[in-house]
N, C-alpha and C positions, 0 to 999 in steps of 0.2 A: 603531672601530680593534677588533680583535681576532679578525677571520676571518685574519689573516696571521700567524705568527711567522717571525722569522729566529734561526737559531743559527750559533754560529762555529764550527769545526774550522779552526785556523791559519787559512792566507790562503782557503779554502772558505768560501761562509755558504750553508746549508740552508733554502731557502724554504718553510715549509707552507702550505698553503692549505686550510681546514677549516670548513664553513659546516654541520656537524654531520647532520644527515638529511636534509638537502633534495636528497640526490645531487652534491652539492659544485656546485651548477650555478650561475651567472655570473650574479649582482644587478649593479646597476648601483653599488651600493654595494662589491662584491666587486671588480669591476674597477677603482674609483677606488682602492682601496687596494693592491693589486697594481700601478697603475699607481705609486703612489707610493711603494712597496716597491722598485721596479725604479729610480725617479730617484734615491730615498737609494743604493742601491748602485753606481750608476753614479758619484756622486760620492765611492764610498770607494777610495781608490788601496789601502788592504791588502788589498782583494779580488782575488783572480787569478780566481777561478772559481765560479760559481754553480748550485746543483742547485735545481731546482722539483720540488714533490711534491705530491701530493691528500693525501688520505687514505689508507690500507691496504688499502681497497675500492674504491676508486671516485678517479680521477684528477679529471675533472671531465666531470659527464653536458651540457654543453654550457649555454646560456642560460638562465636562470632566466624561463619563459614566461609565470609569474605575478605578476611586477614591474611595476606600471604606469610605475613610472618609465623603463621600457625600452618598454613597448607601447604605454602609453596608458591612459585609463581605460576600463571595460569599455565596449563600444557606442558608443565613440567612434570616429569614422569621419575619415580623411585627418589622424591626428593626429603632429605632428612627432617624438612621440617614436622610434618607430623612426630614424628619420632620427638623431638624436643618440644610439641605442642604437648604429648602425651606426659612426658616428664614434668612439665612446669606445672600441668594439670595436676598431679600428684602429689607435686612439692605444694600448691594452694590449697588442696584439699589436707595435707600432712599437716601444715601451718595452723590450719582451725582446729583440726583435730586436736593438734598436741599442745594448743593452749592451756595453762594451768589452770585459769578461770572457768567456772561453767558458762555456757555459750549457748544462746536461744539463738534460734534465726525464726524472724517475723515473716511469713511469706502472705504476701497477696497477690493474686492473678496467678501466673504462670510461673512454675519453676520445671524447668525441660530440660533433659540431658544435664549436661554439667552444672546446670543451676539447681536440678533436683539432687546432684550429685553432693556437691557444696553443701546444702540444707542438709544433708543426710550426715556432714561430718562434722554438725554440731550436737551437741549435747541432747536438743531438746527441740522441738519445733511448734510453732504457732502458728496456724493457719487462718484465714477468714475463709466464711463459708463457701465463696464463689472461687478461691484458691483451689488449683490442682495440680498434681506432677505426674510427669511422663520420662519414661527411659524407652526411647525408640532406636537407642543403639543397634541391637541384635538385631531390629527389621531393617535397618539401613547398611547391615553389613558388617559392623564395627562390634568388638567385645566391649563389653563395660570395663572401661578403664579406670585411671586414675587410683587405682588401689581401693576399690568401692566395693566392690562385690563381697567380700567379709562383712563391710558394716550393712551391707543390704541384709544379708543373710541372716546375721544376728539381730538386727532390727526385725524382719516378719518373717524369717524362717524359709527353708530352702523350696517348697511348695511354691507358696505365694510370691519368690524373688523369681521363680521360673515363669509365672504367670504374668508378673509385670514387665519383664524382660521379652518373652515370645509372643504376646498378645499386645504389644504395644497400647495398652488398656491406659485410659485418662483414670487416674487416683485422684479422686475429687476429697474433700476435707472430710465429709465424715466418712468414707471409706479408709482414709489415711489414719486416721484416728482408731477405726476398727480395727486395723492391721498394727498398729503400733507406731505407724510414721508421724501421727501428728500427737503431740502431747496435750493440746488445745485448741479445741474450733471456736472463734468468735465471731460477730457481727464483722462485715466487709468493713472495712477502713480501723478495724479496732487492733489488729493483731501487733503493732507494735507496742500499745500500749498495756495489754496484757503480757507480752515479751519484758516489757521493762517491770512490770509489777512482780512475774515469777523472778527474774535477775534479781532484783533487787531483795526478795525476800531468801534466795540462796546466799545475798552478800552480807547476811546477818552471820553466818558462820564463820566461826574466828578464821582468818586466811591459814593460817599454816594446817587449820584442820578439814578445811574445804580442799586444799591442794592435795595433801597427804592421801586424802581417803579419794578426790578423783583419779590418782594415779593407781592407786589400788584395784579400783573396780577395773580399769582400763586394764591392767596387767591381767587379770582374771578373761577377759575376753578376745586380747589379743594374740590368740593362739597362732602357731605358725601357719601359712597359709599360702596360695599359689600366686596371689594377687602380685609379687615382686616382675614376674614377666609379664604384666597387663599391657605396657606401654611397647613392646617389641610384638606383643600377638595384634594392637590394635594398629601399628607401621602393617603388618604384614598384612592385616586384613584391608588395608588400603592400596597397597601395592598389587595386590590380587585383584581390587575390582579393577584398578588402572589397566592391568593387563587383561582381564576380560573383555573390558570396553574395547580396547585396542585388538584384540581377535576378532570382535564382532564389526570393526569398522570396514 
């Protein structure tokens, strides 16, 4: 433990994720700690809203490509580790998307790959003007895993989802707001304060009403989709890349 801290301000919990100098990338240990934090918050009826943030300079620059727990040992082919990593990432997003409280991501700096995916799993996103999101997975030869594609399409629509995925574009805060990825854009350094303000406002709604209404809204948008197989597709894409690399060697 120690990568995630929780602070309380009335009925609002502020969760900070900070790995120090590693671009705040998501390691296996970090994902486990974030899942455990979400599980703890879910059981706390005194918390009405939750704000999740990274460091003042970066929200999260994606998954940790150097973590063998996620990718397997160097040189290991067809390792089961990437499948476990995809399943853990999906569990991470589901843990945060499934919180009964209102959730707000306070994004400063980069939210790339898994970082952008995690932010999209929350109810609202507040971005500093210099913040940006990027989804490079398709350009890197991977499908968008972690159960994210239905959320992305629900937020910005199919055409914009294709543009974000297939052109590897940098989605700055202004464009994110225009597309519906950001619910508020503030001066750099002010994302946490604005997210806390929004969370405190939502926390004024009586707890049972907030939880029931959030659950009802989720039921309207969570139609059956094909994301259940995305972990297996992710593993297959990695194995195919390894095979192609071996064939060229």
